[in-house]
C-alpha positions in Angstrom: 0.4 0.8 -0.1 1.1 3.6 -1.6 1.1 5.8 1.3 1.7 10.2 1.3 4.7 11.1 2.3 5.5 11.8 6.2 8.3 14.2 5.8 8.5 16.6 2.0 11.4 19.4 1.9 11.0 22.2 -0.9 14.1 22.6 -2.7 13.0 26.2 -4.5 15.6 26.8 -7.9 15.2 29.3 -10.5 13.6 27.1 -12.8 11.5 24.7 -11.0 9.9 23.8 -7.4 11.4 20.2 -6.4 9.6 18.2 -3.7 11.7 15.5 -1.8 11.7 13.3 1.2 14.4 12.6 3.1 12.6 9.0 4.7 12.6 8.4 1.3 15.8 8.8 -0.4 15.5 6.8 -3.2 11.9 7.2 -4.4 11.5 10.1 -7.3 11.9 14.0 -6.7 8.7 15.4 -7.7 9.3 19.1 -9.8 6.8 21.7 -10.8 8.5 23.6 -13.7 8.4 27.1 -13.8 6.4 29.6 -14.9 4.7 26.2 -16.5 3.2 24.7 -14.0 4.4 21.7 -15.9 5.2 18.6 -13.6 8.1 16.4 -13.5 9.3 13.1 -11.8 12.8 12.8 -11.1 15.6 10.8 -10.3 16.5 12.3 -6.9 20.0 11.4 -6.4 20.5 13.4 -9.8 19.7 16.9 -7.8 22.7 16.8 -5.5 24.7 19.6 -7.5 21.0 21.6 -8.4 21.2 25.6 -7.2 18.9 26.4 -5.0 17.6 29.8 -3.2 15.9 27.9 -0.3 15.1 24.3 1.2 11.7 24.6 3.1 10.3 21.3 4.9 6.3 21.2 4.7 3.8 18.5 6.0 2.4 17.9 2.8 1.3 19.7 -0.5 -2.9 20.7 -0.3 -2.5 21.6 -4.0 -2.5 23.5 -7.2 -4.5 26.0 -8.0 -4.5 28.3 -11.2 -5.4 32.2 -11.0 -6.2 34.9 -13.5 -2.2 35.7 -13.9 -0.3 32.6 -12.4 -0.1 29.1 -11.8 0.3 28.3 -7.2 1.2 25.8 -4.8 -0.1 25.2 -1.7 1.6 23.8 0.6 0.8 22.7 4.5 3.6 24.4 6.8 2.2 23.7 9.7 0.2 20.4 11.3 -0.8 19.8 14.4 -1.5 16.3 16.0 -5.0 15.8 16.9 -4.4 12.4 18.2 -4.6 9.0 17.3 -7.3 6.0 15.4 -6.4 2.5 15.5 -2.8 4.0 15.9 -3.0 5.8 12.8 -2.3 10.0 13.5 -4.4 12.2 12.3 -3.1 16.1 12.2 -5.1 18.7 12.0 -4.1 21.5 8.9 -2.4 24.8 11.2 -0.4 26.7 8.7 0.2 27.0 5.0 2.3 28.9 2.5 1.3 29.6 -1.7 4.2 29.5 -3.8 4.2 31.2 -6.7 5.3 29.5 -9.9 5.9 33.5 -11.6 7.9 36.3 -9.3 5.3 39.0 -10.4 7.0 42.6 -10.6 3.4 44.7 -10.8 0.6 44.1 -8.6 -2.6 43.6 -10.1 -5.8 43.9 -8.2 -7.8 41.3 -9.5 -5.3 38.5 -8.5 -4.1 39.9 -5.4 -8.0 39.5 -4.1 -8.1 36.0 -5.2 -5.3 34.5 -3.3 -6.5 37.2 0.2 -10.1 35.3 -1.3 -7.9 31.5 -0.9 -5.8 32.9 2.3 -8.9 34.0 4.1 -10.3 30.9 3.5 -7.6 28.8 4.2 -6.1 29.9 7.4 -9.4 29.6 9.7 -10.9 26.0 8.0 -10.9 23.1 9.6 -9.1 20.8 7.5 -7.3 17.0 8.8 -5.6 14.5 7.2 -4.1 11.6 8.3 -0.6 10.1 6.4 -1.8 6.2 6.9 -5.3 5.9 7.3 -8.5 7.1 5.0 -10.1 9.4 7.4 -13.3 10.8 4.4 -14.5 7.2 4.4 -16.1 5.8 7.4 -15.1 2.4 9.4 -17.8 0.6 7.2 -17.0 1.9 4.4 -13.0 1.3 4.8 -13.9 -2.6 5.9 -15.1 -2.7 2.4 -12.6 -1.7 0.7 -8.6 -2.8 -1.0 -6.6 -1.2 1.3 -4.1 -1.5 -1.4 -5.2 0.9 -3.3 -3.2 4.4 -2.3 -4.7 6.6 0.1 -6.2 9.0 -2.4 -7.5 6.5 -4.7 -9.4 4.8 -1.5 -11.1 8.5 -0.3 -15.0 10.0 -0.6 -14.9 11.7 -3.4 -17.6 13.4 -1.8 -15.5 14.8 0.9 -12.2 14.5 -0.7 -12.0 18.5 0.2 -9.3 19.4 -2.1 -9.6 17.4 -5.2 -10.2 19.8 -7.0 -6.4 21.4 -6.5 -5.7 18.4 -7.0 -6.7 18.3 -10.5 -2.8 18.7 -11.9 -1.2 16.0 -9.6 -4.1 13.4 -10.4 -4.3 14.4 -13.8 -0.3 13.1 -14.2 -0.3 10.3 -12.3 -3.1 9.1 -14.3 -2.0 10.1 -17.7 1.8 11.1 -17.1 2.9 14.7 -18.5 5.3 16.1 -21.1 8.0 13.7 -21.1 6.3 11.4 -19.4 3.4 10.0 -20.9 2.5 6.8 -19.3 0.7 6.7 -15.7 2.8 7.8 -13.2 1.9 6.1 -9.9 5.2 7.3 -8.4 3.5 10.2 -7.4 1.1 9.0 -5.1 3.0 9.7 -2.6 2.8 13.6 -2.9 -1.2 13.4 -3.1 -2.5 13.8 0.4 -6.2 14.3 0.4 -7.5 16.5 3.2 -10.8 16.5 5.0 -12.9 19.8 6.2 -15.0 19.9 9.3 -14.6 18.6 12.4 -12.7 16.0 14.1 -12.2 14.7 18.1 -10.6 12.0 19.5 -10.7 11.8 23.3 -8.5 8.4 24.9 -10.9 8.3 28.4 -12.2 5.8 30.1 -16.0 5.0 31.1 -17.1 3.0 34.7 -12.6 2.5 34.6 -13.1 0.7 31.3 -10.5 3.1 28.9 -11.1 3.5 26.1 -11.3 6.3 23.3 -14.1 7.8 21.3 -14.4 10.2 18.5 -16.8 12.1 16.0 -15.7 13.5 12.9 -17.9 15.1 10.7 -16.7 15.3 7.2 -18.4 18.3 4.9 -19.0 17.7 1.1 -17.2 19.3 -1.1 -20.0 19.8 -3.9 -22.6 22.6 -3.4 -20.7 23.8 -0.7 -20.9 27.4 1.1 -22.8 30.0 3.3 -26.1 30.0 4.7 -28.3 31.9 2.4 -25.9 31.7 -0.9 -26.6 27.8 -1.0 -29.9 26.2 0.0 -31.3 23.1 -1.8 -30.0 21.1 -4.4 -28.2 21.8 -7.6 -28.7 19.9 -10.8 -26.9 16.5 -10.1 -28.3 16.4 -7.4 -25.9 17.2 -4.4 -27.1 19.3 -1.3 -26.3 22.3 0.1 -24.5 22.1 3.9 -24.4 18.1 3.3 -22.4 16.4 5.8 -21.2 12.6 6.7 -20.8 12.6 11.2 -19.4 9.6 12.3 -19.1 8.4 16.1 -16.7 6.5 17.0 -15.6 3.9 20.1 -12.5 1.9 20.1 -12.1 -0.8 22.8 -8.4 -2.1 23.6 -6.4 0.3 21.9 -2.9 0.4 22.6 -2.1 3.6 20.5 -4.3 6.0 21.4 -1.3 8.5 23.1 0.5 10.9 20.8 3.7 9.6 21.0 5.5 8.5 18.1 6.6 4.8 18.9 4.8 2.9 15.6 1.6 0.7 15.6 3.5 -2.5 15.2 5.7 -1.4 18.5 3.3 -0.2 20.3 0.8 -3.5 19.5 4.2 -5.7 20.9 3.7 -3.6 24.6 0.8 -3.9 24.5 -0.4 -6.8 27.1 2.8 -6.0 29.0 0.0 -2.9 29.5 -3.2 -5.0 30.1 -1.5 -8.2 30.9 -3.1 -10.3 28.6 -3.8 -9.3 24.6 -6.9 -8.4 24.3 -8.6 -8.2 20.7 -9.0 -4.0 19.4 -12.9 -3.3 18.8 -14.6 -0.7 16.8 -17.7 0.0 16.8 -19.2 3.4 14.5 -22.1 5.2 14.0 -23.3 7.3 10.8 -25.5 10.4 10.0 -26.4 12.0 8.0 -27.7 16.1 7.2 -28.3 17.5 4.0 -30.4 20.6 3.0 -34.4 20.2 2.4 -33.4 18.2 -1.4 -35.8 20.5 -3.6 -35.2 23.9 -5.7 -35.3 26.4 -3.1 -33.7 29.5 -2.0 -34.0 32.6 0.3 -33.3 35.9 -1.4 -31.3 38.6 1.0 -32.8 42.1 1.1 -31.9 42.9 4.2 -35.4 41.5 6.0 -34.6 39.6 8.8 -36.0 36.7 8.0 -35.2 36.4 4.0 -38.7 36.2 1.2 -38.4 32.4 0.5 -38.5 31.2 -3.0 -39.4 27.7 -4.6 -39.2 26.2 -7.9 -41.6 24.0 -9.2 -41.5 20.4 -7.7 -41.4 18.8 -11.2 -38.2 20.5 -12.2 -36.5 18.9 -8.8 -37.3 15.9 -9.5 -34.8 14.4 -11.5 -32.0 15.8 -9.0 -33.9 14.7 -6.3 -34.2 11.0 -8.1 -29.7 11.3 -8.1 -29.8 12.2 -4.8 -31.1 10.0 -3.3 -30.6 6.8 -5.2 -26.8 7.9 -3.8 -27.9 8.0 -0.5 -29.5 5.0 -1.0 -27.0 3.4 -3.0 -23.9 4.3 0.1 -25.9 4.3 3.6 -29.2 2.0 2.5 -33.0 2.4 3.8 -32.8 6.7 4.8 -34.8 7.6 7.6 -35.2 11.3 6.7 -36.4 13.0 9.8 -37.8 17.3 8.7 -37.6 19.7 11.3 -39.0 22.6 9.6 -41.8 24.7 10.8 -45.4 23.5 9.9 -46.6 27.6 10.5 -45.4 30.2 9.0 -42.2 31.1 6.5 -41.4 27.8 6.9 -44.4 25.7 5.7 -43.5 25.6 1.6 -40.4 24.4 2.4 -42.4 21.1 4.4 -44.8 20.8 1.8 -41.6 20.7 -1.2 -40.4 18.4 0.9 -43.2 16.0 1.2 -43.9 16.5 -2.6 -40.7 15.0 -3.4 -40.6 11.9 -1.3 -44.4 11.6 -2.8 -42.9 11.6 -6.1 -40.2 9.6 -5.6 -42.1 6.6 -2.9 -44.7 3.7 -4.7 -47.6 3.9 -3.4 -47.1 6.3 -0.4 -48.9 6.0 2.5 -49.5 8.9 5.0 -50.2 9.3 8.6 -50.3 11.9 10.7 -50.3 12.3 14.4 -51.4 15.6 16.4 -53.0 15.9 20.3 -53.6 19.2 22.6 -50.6 20.5 22.0 -50.0 20.7 18.1 -52.0 19.1 14.8 -49.5 17.7 13.3 -46.8 16.3 15.5 -45.6 13.8 13.9 -46.8 12.9 10.1 -45.1 10.3 8.1 -44.8 9.1 4.6 -43.7 5.4 3.4 -44.5 2.5 1.8 -44.9 -1.2 3.1 -44.1 -2.1 -1.4 -40.6 -2.6 -2.4 -40.7 -2.3 -6.4 -38.4 0.4 -6.3 -35.0 1.6 -4.5 -36.6 4.2 -3.0 -39.5 3.1 -1.4 -36.7 2.6 1.0 -37.0 6.1 1.8 -38.9 7.0 5.3 -40.3 10.3 5.4 -40.8 11.3 9.3 -41.4 15.0 10.3 -41.5 16.5 14.1 -42.8 19.8 14.9 -39.6 20.5 16.6 -40.4 24.0 18.0 -43.9 23.5 18.2 -43.4 20.6 21.4 -40.0 22.0 22.6 -41.4 26.0 23.4 -41.3 27.0 26.5 -37.1 26.0 27.2 -38.8 22.2 27.5 -36.2 20.8 24.7 -36.7 17.0 26.7 -40.1 16.5 24.8 -37.4 16.0 21.9 -37.5 13.1 23.1 -40.3 12.0 21.5 -38.9 11.6 18.7 -36.6 9.1 19.5 -38.9 7.3 20.7 -41.1 7.5 17.8 -38.0 5.8 15.8 -37.0 2.9 17.9 -37.9 0.4 16.1 -36.2 2.1 13.4 -33.0 2.4 15.3 -32.7 -0.7 16.7 -33.5 -2.3 13.0 -30.7 -0.2 11.2 -27.6 -1.8 14.1 -24.4 0.2 14.2 -21.1 -0.7 12.8 -19.3 -3.8 14.8 -15.3 -5.4 14.2 -12.5 -6.1 15.0 -9.0 -5.8 14.5 -7.4 -9.1 12.9 -4.5 -9.6 15.0 -3.0 -12.1 13.5 0.7 -12.2 12.8 0.4 -11.9 8.7 -2.0 -9.2 9.3 -0.4 -7.5 12.0 3.0 -6.1 10.6 0.9 -4.3 7.5 0.9 -0.4 7.4 -3.3 -0.3 8.2 -2.9 -2.0 11.6 -4.8 -5.1 10.1 -7.5 -6.6 8.9 -11.4 -5.5 10.4 -12.6 -8.6 10.5 -16.2 -7.9 10.6 -18.9 -8.8 13.2 -22.1 -6.2 12.5 -23.3 -3.6 9.3 -25.2 0.4 10.2 -27.7 -1.2 7.8 -29.5 2.7 7.7 -28.9 6.0 8.2 -31.1 9.2 9.5 -30.9 12.5 7.3 -31.7 14.6 9.7 -32.7 18.7 8.6 -34.3 21.5 9.5 -34.5 25.5 7.4 -30.0 25.7 8.1 -29.2 21.9 8.9 -27.4 23.6 12.0 -29.0 24.4 15.1 -32.2 22.1 15.7 -30.0 19.2 13.3 -26.9 19.1 16.0 -29.8 18.8 19.1 -31.5 15.8 17.5 -28.7 14.3 16.3 -27.1 14.4 19.4 -29.9 12.3 21.2 -29.4 9.8 18.6 -26.2 9.7 18.9 -26.8 8.8 22.5 -29.1 6.6 22.6 -26.2 4.7 19.8 -24.1 5.1 22.7 -26.1 3.6 25.7 -27.0 0.3 23.0 -23.3 0.1 22.1 -22.2 0.0 26.0 -25.2 -2.4 27.1 -24.4 -4.7 24.3 -20.9 -4.8 25.5 -21.4 -5.4 28.7 -20.0 -2.3 30.1 -23.7 -1.3 30.8 -26.9 -3.0 32.5 -30.0 -3.2 29.9 -32.3 0.0 30.5 -29.2 1.5 32.1 -28.0 5.3 31.0 -24.2 6.1 30.4 -25.1 9.4 32.2 -26.4 8.3 35.3 -23.3 6.1 35.6 -20.5 7.8 34.2 -20.2 12.2 35.5 -17.4 12.6 33.4 -17.8 10.6 30.8 -21.2 12.8 30.2 -19.8 16.1 30.9 -17.2 15.0 27.6 -20.2 13.8 25.6 -21.8 16.3 25.8 -18.6 19.3 24.8 -18.2 16.8 22.3 -21.2 17.3 20.4 -21.6 21.0 21.1 -18.3 21.5 19.9 -19.2 19.7 16.4 -22.6 22.1 16.3 -20.0 24.9 16.2 -17.3 23.9 13.8 -20.3 23.0 11.3 -22.2 25.9 12.2 -19.1 27.6 11.8 -18.8 26.8 8.2 -22.1 27.8 6.7 -23.6 30.4 9.1 -20.6 32.2 10.3 -21.7 31.7 13.9 -21.5 29.3 16.5 -24.5 27.3 16.6 -28.1 27.5 18.9 -29.0 25.7 21.6 -25.7 24.7 22.5 -27.0 25.0 26.1 -28.8 22.2 26.3 -25.7 19.8 24.5 -23.5 20.7 27.0 -25.3 21.2 29.9 -28.8 18.7 29.0 -31.1 21.8 29.6 -32.1 25.0 27.8 -31.2 28.2 30.1 -32.7 31.8 29.9 -28.7 32.5 29.5 -28.9 30.1 27.0 -31.6 32.1 24.8 -29.9 34.9 25.5 -26.8 33.6 24.3 -29.4 32.5 21.0 -30.2 35.9 20.5 -26.4 37.4 20.0 -26.0 34.7 17.9 -29.0 35.0 15.6 -27.9 39.3 15.6 -24.2 38.0 14.3 -25.7 36.0 11.5 -28.0 38.8 10.7 -24.7 41.0 10.0 -22.2 38.2 8.6 -24.9 36.6 6.3 -26.1 40.4 4.4 -23.2 42.2 4.7 -19.3 39.6 4.8 -20.6 36.1 3.3 -20.6 37.5 -0.1 -16.6 36.8 -0.5 -17.4 34.0 1.9 -19.3 32.4 -0.9 -16.0 33.4 -3.5 -14.2 31.6 -1.7 -15.6 28.4 -1.4 -16.2 28.8 -5.7 -12.9 29.5 -5.6 -11.2 27.3 -3.5 -13.4 24.3 -5.4 -13.1 25.2 -8.6 -17.4 26.1 -9.0 -15.4 29.2 -10.3 -12.5 29.0 -12.4 -10.5 32.3 -13.5 -9.5 32.8 -17.0 -6.5 34.3 -18.2 -5.9 37.9 -19.6 -9.8 38.7 -17.8 -10.2 41.7 -15.2 -12.6 43.9 -12.9 -13.9 41.2 -12.0 -14.3 42.3 -8.4 -15.4 46.3 -9.7 -18.7 47.7 -8.2 -20.2 49.1 -10.8 -24.0 50.2 -9.3 -24.8 53.6 -10.1 -22.2 55.9 -7.8 -25.5 57.3 -6.0 -26.1 53.9 -5.2 -23.2 53.6 -3.8 -23.1 56.9 -1.7 -26.1 56.0 0.2 -24.5 54.4 2.7 -21.6 56.8 3.1 -24.6 59.8 3.3 -25.8 58.1 6.5 -22.8 57.6 7.9 -22.0 61.3 7.9 -26.0 62.6 8.9 -25.7 60.0 11.9 -21.8 61.7 12.3 -23.2 65.5 12.4 -26.3 64.3 14.5 -24.1 62.9 17.4 -21.7 65.6 17.2 -24.4 68.9 17.0 -26.0 67.1 20.4 -22.7 66.2 22.1 -20.6 69.4 21.1 -20.8 72.1 24.5 -21.8 74.8 23.3 -21.4 78.6 24.8 -23.9 80.1 27.4 -25.8 82.8 25.5 -25.3 80.9 21.7 -29.0 80.8 20.0 -30.3 77.2 20.6 -32.2 77.2 17.0 -29.7 76.8 15.0 -28.3 74.0 16.1 -32.0 72.1 17.0 -32.6 72.7 12.4 -29.0 71.8 12.1 -29.8 68.1 14.1 -33.2 68.5 12.9 -31.9 68.8 9.0 -29.5 65.4 9.4 -32.3 63.6 11.4 -34.2 63.5 8.7 -30.8 63.0 5.8 -29.9 59.8 8.2 -33.5 58.3 8.0 -34.3 58.7 4.8 -31.2 57.0 3.9 -31.7 54.2 5.8 -35.4 53.7 4.6 -33.6 54.1 1.1 -31.0 51.3 2.1 -33.9 48.3 3.8 -36.0 49.2 1.4 -34.0 48.8 -1.2 -32.2 46.2 0.5 -31.1 43.9 -2.7 -28.9 46.7 -4.1 -26.9 46.8 0.2 -26.3 42.5 0.1 -23.0 41.1 -0.3 -23.6 40.0 -2.9 -21.3 36.6 -4.4 -19.0 37.9 -7.3 -17.5 34.9 -8.7 -20.8 32.9 -9.8 -24.0 34.1 -10.2 -27.1 33.5 -8.6 -29.8 33.9 -11.0 -33.0 34.7 -8.3 -30.2 38.0 -6.9 -29.9 39.3 -10.5 -33.4 39.2 -11.1 -33.9 40.8 -8.1 -31.4 43.3 -8.8 -33.1 44.6 -12.1 -36.6 44.5 -10.6 -34.7 46.7 -7.8 -33.1 49.1 -9.8 -36.0 49.6 -12.3 -38.0 50.7 -9.2 -35.0 53.4 -8.1 -34.8 54.8 -11.7 -38.4 55.0 -12.3 -38.0 57.8 -8.6 -39.8 60.6 -8.9 -36.3 62.7 -6.8 -34.1 59.4 -7.7 -34.6 58.5 -10.9 -32.6 61.4 -12.9 -30.1 60.9 -10.6 -28.9 57.2 -11.2 -26.7 56.8 -14.0 -28.9 54.6 -17.1 -26.4 53.1 -18.9 -24.5 51.2 -15.8 -25.5 48.0 -16.6 -24.7 47.3 -12.6 -24.7 43.7 -10.7 -26.1 42.5 -14.7 -22.8 42.7 -16.0 -20.0 43.4 -13.2 -21.1 41.5 -10.0 -23.2 38.5 -11.7 -23.0 37.6 -15.1 -19.1 37.1 -14.9 -19.3 33.5 -16.9 -16.9 35.1 -19.5 -14.4 35.9 -16.3 -14.6 32.0 -15.8 -16.7 28.6 -16.6 -18.3 26.7 -14.1 -16.5 22.6 -13.5 -18.3 20.1 -15.1 -17.6 16.9 -13.4 
């Protein structure tokens, strides 16, 4: 099995960047020519006399990306150990560097903006990797793979976060390059798959029994983006904010420390630690989350609750079919838990989901259960027939907000009770590590001897797939962990781990609350709501106040800061690819008066405050200052009214990848402004606004088709 190099030196020369592994001196060196970007493999022994200006040690190559003027190599300069899974160290990307193929003498505004987007996106991004274990796949999928394949070939394409920027290396591996036309398997150790999401590993004990518990959330690279700019499905059936979350328990893992000894060495000494050679056991439980599988969007207009737009369900049918075809193929039966509200603005989204399921399932049967609290406590859609694979969809609606109103979050347990039969039937993955001498020497740490498989998955969603979803997923994980401990003999039947070990319970709560915050930060720009319930087990007034603070922060970020964040997603993931020679991608071509209104509001507010708080002479007239304050109050009020009445003009939209509904909204709003009797003549009619400069940038770049 070919594994990525753990140590790489970068030699910077005038004509190439040369990558070598000091620990593998006989391995070929990787050369990326400057400035062409051509890739070659060289005999490392012939490089001793080459003149280089600098030699740097790196942890790995994140990828290669083409911007408007140049190609750049993104390297991982520092990685932090997170912990071990089955003896394999997992790392978090801490810092990176971007190496240009050309030395630019003149600054280019667009190129600098592209680079700033990349740096701002990569730096806070929670990215993880391992040199020896495939963390893009769940343990169940790992057990079904060929362990002899290179690590990057085994990676799940959905969660291979840097797959696009690894394209140059992968294409060279599959087809070769100039002067080396055949496939080049010797480049495999330079290709390092990375996931984006959350990963925590906790070596701990439960009632005195040592074990390792880990939580891994993998974010899909398909249809990735920010909260209001990425909703629903794309044409290929990829869902927005799609995450797979795996909870892992490992018993008798004698390799959980952060030390540097190898897996084989620790296995030899494990019997000394325990007195007996106990087999390692691995148990894992997988859940998914993803946006409602339809064509829908929320259109920002600076109002607190954006307008919801849903396209015809029939139009979304092929995409929904593709989405669930993949989900059923990978996970088996899908239990679709929908947590949106049954009243108010979220109703159309709920109804769209139900219509999608009804179209997919053969002869669907609906059942609605209500009580005094709500008319629709549960709403299920499924069928007893098995005519098609889509009959493996089981829709379960639960009115989360109505049931938990008044800080009664314990009532969410009703959903678990309702799903108990399905949860028992779905099982969880369980395997032991084959520790026979022939398998012990393998670099993957031994073959997995599967004892049970998880046969279905719970796919949970709310509007954002964040706050309500986090609560329900943690409850499902808790229920399953109780079951695991009972099956392992660590708990008596009917007991709960929360009542048996307070320290373990606290660790479990914080781990899932951390997961909620990480997933929420990636999508909404803030931590999650309702984490007081996850961390403490009860809803508190302080937690409700914190949720209010999160809501206000989300409003500001989602309206005024998320445009560049979405651009960074699109650039890194290859949804937008800059074309050579294109320019003026980021210029703001709104009419000058439209751009000036926020500045007018700011100056007006400044003058009002200055008039109110400036000291006055004792004999100074009062009315002139009052008129001054009144005038600027009126100017400020008008400017703010104009901004919020024409919010489409002031949302910070993505500039790289067009949003059709935003283009339409901009045209409608600017047309309304131009019809205004006062402002209309002052707005330059020749300005084409967002339709050319901020949205229709297909000429500046192209969408990726894979």
